[in-house]
C-alpha positions in Angstrom: 25.7 17.8 22.0 25.0 14.2 21.5 27.4 12.0 19.5 26.3 10.0 16.5 26.2 6.8 18.5 22.7 5.4 18.7 21.0 6.4 22.0 18.6 4.1 23.9 19.9 1.0 22.3 18.5 -1.2 25.1 15.0 0.1 24.3 15.0 -1.0 20.7 11.4 -1.3 19.5 11.8 -1.4 15.7 14.6 -2.6 13.5 13.5 -3.5 10.0 14.2 -2.9 6.3 10.6 -3.3 5.4 8.7 0.0 5.0 5.4 -1.8 5.6 6.6 -3.3 8.9 8.1 0.0 9.9 4.9 1.9 9.2 2.9 -0.5 11.3 5.3 -0.8 14.2 6.2 2.9 14.5 2.5 3.8 14.0 1.8 1.8 17.2 4.4 3.9 19.1 3.5 7.3 17.7 0.3 7.3 15.6 -0.8 5.9 12.2 1.0 7.6 9.4 2.1 7.4 5.7 5.7 6.4 5.3 7.4 6.0 1.9 11.2 5.7 1.0 11.9 7.9 -2.0 14.7 8.8 -4.4 17.9 6.9 -5.3 18.6 5.9 -1.6 15.3 4.1 -1.2 17.0 0.7 -1.3 19.0 1.7 1.8 15.9 2.0 3.9 16.5 0.7 7.5 14.1 1.8 10.1 15.3 1.9 13.7 13.2 3.2 16.6 14.2 3.1 20.2 11.6 4.2 22.7 11.7 4.6 26.5 8.3 5.3 28.1 8.5 7.7 31.0 5.8 9.7 33.1 3.7 11.7 30.7 6.3 11.5 28.0 8.7 9.3 26.1 12.3 9.6 24.8 12.9 8.2 21.4 15.7 7.7 18.8 14.5 7.3 15.2 16.4 6.8 12.0 15.3 5.5 8.5 18.6 5.1 6.6 17.2 6.4 3.3 15.3 9.5 2.3 11.7 9.1 3.4 8.4 11.0 3.1 6.3 10.9 6.3 2.7 12.1 6.6 1.1 11.6 10.1 -1.6 14.2 9.6 -2.6 15.6 13.0 -0.9 14.0 16.0 -4.0 14.6 18.2 -2.7 13.4 21.5 0.9 14.6 21.8 3.6 17.2 20.9 6.8 16.0 19.3 10.1 17.8 19.9 12.4 16.6 17.2 16.2 17.3 17.6 18.4 16.1 14.7 21.5 14.3 15.9 22.9 13.8 12.3 21.6 14.9 8.9 18.8 17.1 7.9 15.0 17.2 7.1 12.2 19.4 6.0 9.3 19.6 8.4 6.0 21.3 7.7 3.5 21.6 10.6 0.3 23.5 9.6 1.3 26.2 7.1 4.9 26.7 8.5 7.8 24.7 7.2 11.3 24.5 8.7 14.5 23.1 7.3 16.1 21.3 10.2 19.7 20.3 10.6 21.9 18.7 13.3 23.2 21.4 15.6 21.4 24.2 13.8 17.7 23.8 13.8 15.1 21.4 15.3 11.3 21.3 15.1 8.3 21.0 17.3 5.1 19.4 16.1 1.7 20.5 17.6 -1.1 18.0 18.0 -3.8 20.1 16.2 -1.8 20.9 13.1 -1.3 18.6 10.1 2.3 17.5 9.6 4.3 16.4 6.6 8.0 15.7 6.6 10.9 14.6 4.3 13.8 13.1 6.2 17.0 13.1 4.1 19.3 10.2 3.9 21.4 9.9 7.1 18.9 11.9 9.2 18.7 10.6 12.8 16.7 12.3 15.5 16.3 12.4 19.3 12.5 12.9 19.7 10.7 13.8 23.0 7.0 13.0 22.9 5.1 15.1 25.4 1.5 14.1 26.2 -0.8 16.8 25.2 -2.7 16.7 28.5 0.5 17.1 30.5 1.5 20.2 28.5 -2.0 21.7 28.8 -2.0 21.1 32.5 1.3 22.8 32.9 0.0 25.8 30.9 -3.0 26.0 33.2 -0.8 25.8 36.2 1.5 28.5 35.0 -1.1 31.0 33.9 -4.4 30.1 35.7 -6.0 30.3 32.3 -8.0 27.5 30.7 -5.9 25.6 28.2 -6.8 26.0 24.5 -5.2 24.4 21.5 -1.5 25.3 21.8 0.2 25.5 18.5 3.9 26.2 18.3 5.9 27.7 15.4 7.6 24.8 13.7 11.3 25.7 13.8 13.5 25.7 16.9 16.8 27.6 16.6 19.3 25.3 18.4 22.1 27.9 18.2 20.1 30.4 20.3 20.2 30.5 24.2 16.7 29.0 24.3 17.6 26.3 21.8 20.7 25.4 23.7 18.7 25.2 26.9 16.2 22.9 25.2 19.0 20.6 24.0 20.5 20.4 27.5 17.1 19.6 29.0 16.5 16.9 26.3 19.9 15.4 27.2 18.9 15.3 30.8 15.7 13.4 29.9 17.8 11.0 27.7 20.2 10.4 30.5 17.4 9.7 33.0 15.8 7.3 30.5 19.1 5.4 29.9 20.0 4.9 33.6 20.1 1.2 34.2 19.2 1.6 37.8 16.3 3.9 37.0 15.3 7.2 38.5 12.3 8.0 40.7 9.1 9.2 39.1 9.5 12.5 41.0 12.6 13.3 38.9 10.9 12.3 35.6 7.9 14.5 36.4 10.3 17.4 37.2 12.0 16.9 33.8 8.6 16.7 32.0 7.2 19.8 33.5 10.5 21.6 33.2 10.6 21.0 29.4 6.9 22.0 29.1 7.6 25.2 30.9 10.6 26.0 28.8 8.7 25.4 25.6 5.6 27.3 26.6 7.4 30.3 28.1 10.3 30.6 25.5 9.0 29.5 22.1 6.6 31.4 19.8 3.2 29.8 19.9 -0.5 30.6 20.0 -0.1 30.7 23.8 2.7 33.3 23.8 0.5 36.2 24.8 -0.3 34.5 28.1 3.4 34.8 29.0 4.0 38.3 27.7 1.7 39.8 30.3 3.3 40.4 33.8 2.1 37.8 36.3 0.0 39.1 39.1 2.1 39.1 42.3 0.9 36.5 44.8 0.2 37.6 48.4 2.4 36.6 51.4 -0.3 34.3 52.5 0.0 32.4 49.2 3.8 32.0 49.8 3.1 30.7 53.3 0.6 28.2 51.9 3.1 27.0 49.4 5.7 26.6 52.2 3.3 24.7 54.3 2.5 22.4 51.5 6.1 21.8 50.7 6.8 21.0 54.4 4.0 18.5 54.5 4.8 16.7 51.2 8.6 17.1 50.7 9.3 13.4 51.2 7.3 12.4 48.1 7.2 13.3 44.4 5.7 16.8 44.4 5.5 19.0 41.3 5.7 22.8 41.1 2.2 22.6 39.7 0.9 20.9 42.9 2.5 23.5 45.1 1.0 26.3 43.1 -2.5 24.7 43.3 -2.2 24.4 47.0 -1.2 28.1 47.3 -4.3 29.1 45.3 -2.4 31.2 42.7 -0.8 30.5 39.3 2.6 29.0 39.2 4.1 32.1 37.5 2.6 34.4 40.2 3.9 32.1 43.0 7.3 31.8 41.5 7.7 35.6 41.3 6.3 36.2 44.8 8.5 33.5 46.3 11.6 34.8 44.7 10.9 38.3 46.0 10.0 37.1 49.5 12.7 34.5 50.0 15.5 35.5 47.6 15.4 32.1 45.8 13.3 30.1 43.3 10.5 27.9 44.4 12.5 24.9 43.3 15.5 26.1 45.4 13.2 26.5 48.4 12.0 22.9 48.1 15.6 21.7 47.7 16.6 23.7 50.8 13.8 22.1 52.8 14.9 18.6 51.7 18.5 19.3 52.5 17.6 20.4 56.0 15.7 17.1 56.5 18.6 15.2 55.0 21.0 16.7 57.4 18.7 16.0 60.4 18.4 12.4 59.3 22.2 12.1 59.1 22.9 13.8 62.4 20.3 12.4 64.7 20.9 8.9 66.1 18.3 6.3 65.2 16.6 8.4 62.5 18.2 6.6 59.5 20.3 3.5 59.1 22.3 4.7 56.1 23.1 7.8 54.0 20.8 6.5 51.3 17.9 5.9 53.7 18.3 9.5 55.0 18.3 10.9 51.5 15.2 9.0 50.3 13.3 9.8 53.5 14.1 13.5 52.9 12.5 13.3 49.4 15.6 12.9 47.2 15.2 10.3 44.5 18.8 10.4 43.3 21.6 9.9 45.9 24.4 11.3 43.7 22.6 14.6 43.1 21.5 14.8 46.8 25.1 14.3 47.9 26.4 17.0 45.5 23.8 19.5 46.7 24.6 18.6 50.3 28.3 19.2 49.9 27.7 22.5 48.1 25.5 23.7 51.0 27.3 22.3 54.1 30.9 22.0 52.9 31.1 18.3 53.7 29.8 15.0 52.3 26.7 13.3 53.7 29.0 10.4 54.8 31.1 12.7 56.9 28.1 14.0 58.7 26.7 10.5 59.2 30.0 9.2 60.6 30.2 11.9 63.2 26.9 10.9 64.9 28.3 7.5 65.8 
């Protein structure tokens, strides 16, 4: 669980005690909205918004200091996953309201439903903005059904296994956004699509019926096409959706068939392929000039994670393998 320290401080976009300035500035980041401090704490209004733009999503920290009413209407272009770090709020999206509280309950706002909120004094939130087109594309990839308006139930139980998984994934996205040295787009895309898959397949929504039906099992030929595609493109940023499209079946069908045929997930299969290439680059003279070069050539964007996976599989560090070839 996050601490009360302000995340994303080097991405400060708004820091003002003026409601009018906050309304205008935050409106440019999210969308135009009504914002009004209310009650006895109105004089303590202090809007802070930190925002890190990623690939098809953004990671945000938002706080207002005082109790505020917020009415953005329909968000139109994006979903908002709101996870309270401190404090509480009441969130209504469409006809369903949820009382949210740090560590207990979060909320998700859908782009086609009108939204109204009251953030209580001291409420601070980590907010993941997911572009609507990215979520809908992931739905189509998972189901091979044409995306329609996807509308989630408002509340997210953060104490449930699904809620805890969502928190953990949001923290991964926050960590990637905060890295000073940055992370490759391939990793950001993986985080984005992973969260979209988790929300679509685990939370109650208008799209839930598409995930309650068993996926049609893909043929062995589809699994081979997926493996051929991974082998041809493992060195670059490749998403699970791309692999499924190349196989000619839905991502859900491919994932099920791949697990049954190979005894591992599709993501584990791609990781194994990259680890084999990483080891070859480390072992063969003249292939790579350094451990980092071998890792990046194999398709890894994060050397630390590549090294950890390598040690787990081969029982030694990449550096040990690299030194032996000399």
